Structure formats: C-alpha cells, structure tokens
C-alpha positions in Angstrom: -78.5 -81.6 -42.0 -77.3 -82.3 -45.5 -78.5 -80.6 -48.6 -77.5 -81.2 -52.2 -78.6 -78.7 -54.8 -78.2 -79.4 -58.5 -78.1 -76.7 -61.2 -77.2 -76.3 -64.8 -79.9 -78.3 -66.5 -82.0 -77.0 -69.3 -82.9 -77.4 -73.0 -80.1 -78.2 -75.4 -79.9 -79.3 -79.0 -78.5 -82.7 -79.9 -74.7 -82.5 -80.1 -74.7 -79.6 -77.6 -73.1 -79.4 -74.1 -74.2 -78.7 -70.6 -72.4 -78.6 -67.3 -74.3 -79.7 -64.2 -73.3 -78.6 -60.8 -74.1 -80.1 -57.4 -73.4 -78.0 -54.3 -73.3 -79.8 -51.0 -74.1 -78.2 -47.7 -72.3 -80.7 -45.5 -69.7 -80.5 -42.8 -67.4 -83.1 -44.5 -67.3 -83.5 -48.2 -63.9 -84.5 -49.4 -63.9 -88.0 -47.9 -67.1 -89.2 -49.7 -67.7 -90.6 -53.1 -70.2 -88.7 -55.2 -72.1 -89.5 -58.3 -74.7 -88.5 -60.8 -77.8 -90.5 -61.6 -80.6 -89.9 -64.0 -84.2 -90.9 -64.5 -85.9 -90.6 -67.8 -89.7 -90.5 -68.0 -91.2 -93.9 -67.4 -87.8 -95.5 -66.6 -85.9 -96.4 -63.4 -83.1 -94.3 -62.0 -79.8 -95.3 -63.4 -76.2 -94.6 -62.6 -74.4 -92.1 -64.9 -71.0 -91.5 -63.3 -69.3 -91.7 -59.9 -66.1 -90.2 -58.5 -64.4 -91.3 -55.4 -62.7 -89.2 -52.8 -59.4 -90.0 -54.5 -60.6 -89.0 -57.9 -61.3 -92.4 -59.5 -64.1 -92.2 -61.9 -66.6 -94.7 -63.4 -69.1 -94.2 -66.1 -72.1 -95.9 -67.6 -71.3 -97.3 -71.0 -74.0 -95.1 -72.6 -72.1 -91.9 -71.6 -68.5 -93.0 -71.6 -66.4 -90.7 -73.7 -69.0 -88.0 -73.7 -69.5 -87.1 -70.0 -66.9 -86.2 -67.5 -67.4 -86.1 -63.7 -65.2 -84.0 -61.5 -65.2 -82.5 -58.1 -63.9 -79.4 -56.3 -63.6 -80.3 -52.7 -62.8 -76.7 -51.6 -66.2 -75.7 -53.1 -67.9 -78.9 -51.9 -69.2 -79.2 -55.5 -69.4 -82.1 -58.0 -69.8 -81.4 -61.7 -70.9 -83.3 -64.7 -69.7 -82.0 -68.0 -72.0 -83.4 -70.7 -70.8 -83.2 -74.3 -72.2 -84.6 -77.5 -75.6 -84.8 -76.0 -78.2 -87.1 -77.5 -82.0 -87.2 -77.2 -81.7 -90.3 -75.1 -79.8 -88.3 -72.5 -83.1 -86.5 -71.7 -83.8 -87.1 -68.0 -83.8 -85.6 -64.6 -80.3 -85.7 -63.2 -79.7 -86.3 -59.5 -76.6 -85.7 -57.5 -75.7 -88.3 -54.9 -73.3 -88.1 -51.9 -71.9 -91.1 -50.1 -74.5 -93.4 -51.6 -77.0 -92.0 -49.2 -78.0 -88.3 -49.7 -79.8 -87.1 -52.8 -80.4 -83.7 -54.5 -83.7 -82.7 -55.8 -82.7 -83.2 -59.4 -82.3 -80.9 -62.4 -84.0 -81.4 -65.8 -82.0 -82.0 -68.9 -83.9 -82.0 -72.2 -82.0 -82.8 -75.4 -84.2 -81.9 -78.4 -84.2 -80.0 -81.6 
C-alpha cells in the first residue's frame, strides 16, 4: 500500500509564497523520482517540477525561477517551495511518486 498526502496549500496574495509538502507512506522512497503536477479549473493536469533520486530537477517554463522542488529522503517527503506566486498558479497541486502513484491534491489559490 502506497499513500501520498499533500499539505501546505491555501489562499495567498499575488507575490506571496507557499511551501507544499508531500509525505509518502512507502517502504522505499529514496530510489524513486518524484514530482509535482497541477490542474487548474477546466484545464488538463500539467507537470510543474520533478526531482530524481539523485537530485536532478526539472521545471515547467512557467514556474522556472520561482518554484523549487526538493526532497528529504529520511522523512520520505518532497517539497515545492513556491515564491512570487501569480494568479495563474491557482490550481490543485498533486504529488507524484515514480510516475505511478498520486496524492489527493492540495488547493492553491492566488488571489487578492
């Protein structure tokens, strides 16, 4: 059984910051790539950022320079630090493990 639980979402003003967390209940965590995806209302789910087991990162152009993905293997947790948030960042953010398992999502609303 694998569970991914996201937290840290909420309402923030444009220009603000949030840190999302994804805690994994899984026997093995460190060997898997993890990522964050998001889905805005009426739109398809899109890739936001990924991080490999070795720490290599990749970002969507829309968030590059503003978001940072990281992981703590000891805590079996992946993070998404979101800075300089824009209204277009509003979405439900999902954690992904090994391109297979998904969390339930956490809502991020960027609005004044």
